[in-house]
C-alpha angles and dihedrals in degrees: 000000000000090000089055091049088051093051091049092048092049092048094049092047092051090049092050090050091050092050094047098043094085092049092048095047091049094048118126092209114094112219114236129187091211091066119097090245093044094097138042118257114288092256090067105091122215099004097136141025129220131234119242110287097020121124135191131189121194139184123194130183120198133175122204124193118191125184131179132356131283138197103200103308096338124095114238123204121234087246092058091049092051090059090071105023137043094230137024131201120238104186140340134195119196130187115196131196112198123189119189134184127189124184 
């Protein structure tokens, strides 16, 4: 079932791109990377390149909360985990500070 969903999603994305391509090409607005909407959100890695001599510094903060155990896409109880391991995590919260530099 997931493979079928991926195929349907891919085909619909391709169809949308084909339908939008003429309107994007005929647009009178020049795209400019200096505009606020000229780049993807900061969480999207590697979405642009820099010209020679350009630099960019970034700071990202992210919180991740994890709860329970899984085996693939199935939930697993603590008792099941303890059959194979001496300890089992119950929950975890992680705060990440990420600094970046591009030049």
